[in-house]
N, C-alpha and C positions, 0 to 999 in steps of 0.2 A: 396580510389579511385585509379584506376590503369591506367587510360588513360586521355589524354587531353580532349577528347570528354565528358567523364564522369564528369570531373571537370567543364567544361563549362556549361553542362546541370544542374549541381548542382547550380552554381551561377545564371544562368538565370532562374532556377526554383524558385528563390526568388522573381521574378518579381511580382507575385500576391500579395505580401505584400505591393506593391504600393509605392507611394512617401509619406514619413512621415517626414516632416521637423523636425529637432532637432538633437542635438549633443550627447545626453546621451548614445546611443548605441555605437557610434564610439569612444567616450571617454573611455567607458568600454573596448572596444577592444584594444585601444592603451595602456591602463593601463596593461592589461593582457600580452601584447607583449613587455613591457618594454619601451614604448614611443619611437618607432623608428622615429617618425616624428620630434623629436628634434635634430636629427643628420643631417638634410638636409637643404639646402638653396633653398627656394621656390620663384618662381615668380608667384604670384596668379592672375589669370585673370578671371574677371566677366564681365557681360554685356548681353544685349538682343541679339544682333547680332555681328558678327565679332570676337568672342572669338577664334574660331578655327583658323582663318586666322592669327590673332595676335600671337597665339601660334606657328603657322607654321613659321612665319617670325623670331620670337625670336629663335626658335630651329635651323633654318638654319644658321643664323648668328653666334650663339654661337658655333656651330659645326665647321664652317669655321674658327673661331678664335682659335680653338684647345681645347675648353672646352667640357668635357664629359657632355652630356645633356640628362636628362630624360624628357619625355613629356607624360602627362596624359590628354587625351581628350575624349569626348563622343558626340553623339553616334558614333559608328564606321561605316565605309562604306563597308568594305569588310570582315574582320574577327574580331572576338572578341579580338584577340591579338593586333589589331591596337591601342587599348586604351592605351597600356603600351609600350611605345617606349624608346629605349636607343640609342642615336646617330643615330636617324632616322630609326632604325630597330625594328621590333616587338619583344616582349618578346618570348623566346623559349617556345614551347609547354610543354617541360619537366619541365622547371622552373615554369611555371604557375601551372602545376599539383602539384609540390612539395609544392608551397606556399599555394595552395588551401587546400591541406591535412593538412598543419600546421594551417590554419585558421578554418577549419570546426569544430573541437571540441569546440573551443571558441564560435563560432557562435551558435552552438546547445545548449551550456550551457546558453548563454545569452537568447536564445529563450525560455528557461524554466523559466526565471525570469519574474518579473512584467514589465520589459522593452519590452518584446516581441522580435520576431525574427528581426535581422538586415535585411535590404532590400538588393536587388541586388546591388544598387549603393553604399551602405555602405560597402558591402563586396568587391566590385571592388576597391573602394578607399583605403581600408585597404590593399588589395593585392598590389596595386601600391606602397604604402608607404613601405611595407615590401620588395618589389622588389628593390626599389631604396636604401633603408637603409641597406639591408643585402646581396644583390647579386651584384647590378650594381655599387653602390658608385659614382654617378655623381657629378660633380661640382655644377650644378644647376638642379632644377626640375621645368619645366614649367607646371603649375598646373591649369587646367581649372575647374571652378565651374560647377556643374550640373544644379542647379536650384536656382536662387536668389543669396544669399550670406550669409546673417546673420545666417540663420539656415541650410545652405547647409553643407553637410558632409565634404567637403573640407576645411571648415572654422576651422577645428581642428588645422591648421598650423599657425605659425607666419612667414610671408614671409620677404624677404629682400626688396621687392617692391610690391605694389598692383596696378592693372590695372582695370579700368572700361571703357569698350569700348563705351557703349551707354545705354540708357534706353528707352524701347519701350513697345508696347502693346502685351505682350506675357505672358502666364501662370498667367493671372490676376485673375483666379479663385483661385489661391494659394497665389500669392504674394500681392494682393491688387487691388482694383478697380480704382485707380488713378495712374498717373505716379509718383506722389510724394511718394505714398506708395511703389510702385515697386522700386523706387530709394532708399528708406530707406533700403529695403532688400539688394539691390546690395551694398550699402554703408557699410553694415555690415562686409565686408572683410577688411575695413580700420582698422589698428591696431595702437596703440599709438606709435607715433614717426616714423612710417614706411612711406616713401614717396609714393605718389599716382600719377598715370598718368591717365588722363581722356579725352575722346572725347565726353562726354555727351553734347547734344545740349543745348544752353541757354534756360532757363525757370525754371519751378518749380522743375524739376528733378535735374538740376545743382545746384539750391539753396540748395537742401538737401545734395548733395555731398559736397559742399563747407562748409556747417555747420558742417557736420560730420568730415571732415578733420581738420577744425579749432578746434573742441572740442577734437580731438585726438592728437593735436599738430603735425599733419602730413603735410609736405610740399606738396602742390598740383600743379602739372604741367598740365595745362588745354589747350586743343587744342583751338587755336584762341586767347589765351592770352599769355601763356609762350612759346608756340611753334606753328608752322603752316607748311602746305605743299603748295607749289605753283606749279601747273601743267606746264610742259614744252612741252610735246608731248604726244598725246593719239592715240592709234591704237588698232585694234582687238587683236593683238598678243603681246601687251605690252604697257607700258607708262612710262614716265620719269617725275621726279619732283625734286624740290629743298626743302630741309628740313631746316627750320630756327628754332633754339632753343635758350635757354638762355645762353648756353655755346659756341656755334659755329653754323655756317651754313655749310651744306654739299650739294654739287651739282656737277653733276647731279646724281640722284639715279634712278634705273630702277626696275620695277616689271613686271612680265609676266601675273599676274592675272588682269582681266579686271574690269572696273567700277571705278568710282570716290571714292567709299567707300573703295576700296583696297589701294588707295593712303593714305587715312585716317588711315587704319589699319597699313600700313607700317610705317607711321609717328609716330603712337602710340608706335610701337615696337622700333623704333629708339630713341624716347624720353626716354623710359624705359632703353635702353642700355646706353644712354648718362648719365643718373643718376647713373647707376651702374659704369660707367667709371669714373665719377667725384668723387664719394664718396666711392666706394667699390674697387677701383683699378683694375676694369675690363680692360683687355688689348684688345683693338680693333683697328686693322689697317683698314684704310679706304678701302683698296682693299678687305679685308675680309667682311667688311660691304656691299660693293657694290656687291660682288659675292654672299653673303648669301641672300640678298634681291632678286637678279635677278633669283636665282635658286630655289626660294620657289615655291612649288606646293601645292595645297590644293584641293583634289577631291570633286566634286559635287558642286563647287561654280564657276559659269560661266565657266564651264569646257567644252571645245570642244572635244567631244568623237567620232565624226564622221565627215567626210568631204563630203561623198556622201550617203545620203544627209547631209548637214551641220546640226549638232545637238549639242545644248548646254544643259548641266545639271546645274540646280541651285536650291539649297535647300532653296527657299524663303518661309518660313512657317509661316510668320506673316506679318502684314501690312507694317512695316518698311523694311522687306526683299523684299516684293513685290514692294515697292516704289523704292528701289535701283536697283532691276532687271529692272523695267520699264525704269528708267533713263538710264541705260546702253544700253538697247535695242534701245532707241531713239537716244542716243548720240554717240554710239561707233560702232554698227553693221549696215551693209547695207544689204537690202533684198527687194525683190518685194512683197512677201506675208509672213506673220508671222503666224506660226502654233504653238499653245501652248497646251501641254498636262499637266493636273493638277490633283493631288490627295491630299487630306487634311485629317487631323485628326479631330475628332468631337469637341475638346475643343479649336479650334482656332477662330480668328476673320475673318471668311470667307468673310463677306460682305465688310469689310474695305480692305482686301487684293485684292479682285476682282475689287474694284473701281480703283486700279492702273493698272490692267491688261486689262480690257475691252476696254479702249480708244485706245489701240495700236494693239490688236490682230485681225486677219482676221478670223481664225478658231480656236475654243476652244474645245478641247477634254477633257471631264471630266471623271475621272476614280477613282478607289479605291485602296489604298495601301494594300498590304497583311499584315495587322496588326490589332490587336484586337480592336483598337479605331478608325478604319477608318470611315470617314464621307461617308455615302452612296452617290454614284454619282448622283442618282436621286434627292436627297434633295439639293445637290450642284447646280444641274441644275435648280431647282425651284428658288433659290436665284439669279442665273445668269439671268433668264428670267425676274424676277422683276426689276433687275438693268438695263437691256437693255431697258425695257419699259420707264424707267426714262431718259436714255441716248439718246434714239432715234437714235442709231447708229447700222447699220446692222452688226451682227457678226454671223457666222455659228457656231452652238453649237451641238456637238456630245456627247451623253452620252453612255459610254461603261464601265460598271463596271469591266470587266476583263482587268487588266492592260496590259497583254501580247497582247490581241487583239487590245487594244488601241494603243500600241506601234507599232504593225504591220501596223495599219492604218496610223499613223503619218508618218512612214517611206515611205509608199506607196504614200501618197498625196503630200509630200514635193518635190518641183522641184529644179532644179540646182541653180536657182537664189533666192530661198526662204530660210527661216531659221526655223528650228524646235527647240522648247524649251520644256524640261520637267522640271516641277517645282512643288513646294509644299513640303510636308513632306520629310525628309531625308530617311524615311523608303521606300518610293517609289523610290527615287533617287538611293538608294543602290541596289535595285532589277534591275532597268533599266540599271544602269551602269554595273552590273555583266553580264547582257544579251548582251548588245551592245559590250562590250569588251571581252566577252567569258571567264569570270572568273569563272571557274567551282568550285573553292573551296570557293565561297562566302557564308557567313553566314548571318543571319538576324541581322541588325544593331540596337540592343536594346540600 
């Protein structure tokens, strides 16, 4: 391959191989490459929601503290290179091309065996490990799971700490039809003797996490038990809180990301850093911790991308995400009328997500993301009309399959005192964000 574009198209051309949970193919890749994953210190982050935000907080603080930091996340919002960051900057296109050329012969040889072709995410994960182990050499790699944990490709690594943000109703067609089954998959990242930080809500899911940590002789730091966050001040453009942990209390801490869930995510990151400070001699000055949290940004999560009209983007693509979005819209933001534009994928819990949105919205615009698994806007409209009959609350519903036309309509009808929100799948968020912010080099966020 002679260009970045060719390399990206080759990797994304593996998308049709789908999601195939299991570690056999990535283990074979690592074996062929001399096990580069063994040379790196990973912070492994799993969970239904909040993974990306926790990764962003960790990355920002570690960089402020002077540590070279790799960050592997998905999906991306603007460019494929967003997935592979070093000290907050994307991998160079030439470096990605070089690593893709190194990987491709191995991928094609494995594809010819009984294992079958490695998937897009397997190749992206292998490329990330190669990048950090042979090019960038970071002190830490913040490593986000793709799907689940136990059989997720990223579970090839043994981290210095594991993080499970929460367990919710997402990907249940693959991970299991109960929260306990989903939790068992997330808990699969817990390794023997490696500490775990969790913000999983009390209930059957947390019981599973606790049992797995105990069986693995891993110390568990659980939100609400070993650590907590106490809100001090909440506003649209930021919030402050106190962190109380087993080693010390830190106050005040500030974040610019909105919503109570972002205080939780920040507290999870702080707890993980405190464990590394206590047991791995991580050097963290309070001023760097404060600066790192406050300067953290995470695109597409309660992100204000326009002031006239006021427009928020939030990738709330499952019921728990919709619930936290609705809570933030009720508790933090002020407006006369609320206009929400939504596009979803077919395999999501549409009905449960909508139950959180319908009680607060005045006008709901249903559209379709430009993605192969898009839920038809008309079918989403049928579900909305059923739910509105139950609720007995008047909501104006507009069905516009063309997301560009839907966005134009949203911008036109939102008044100065109103609030516009675009939500649902991150594939829609990526396209809308690129258009509103005029990012001409935006690529599709697989």
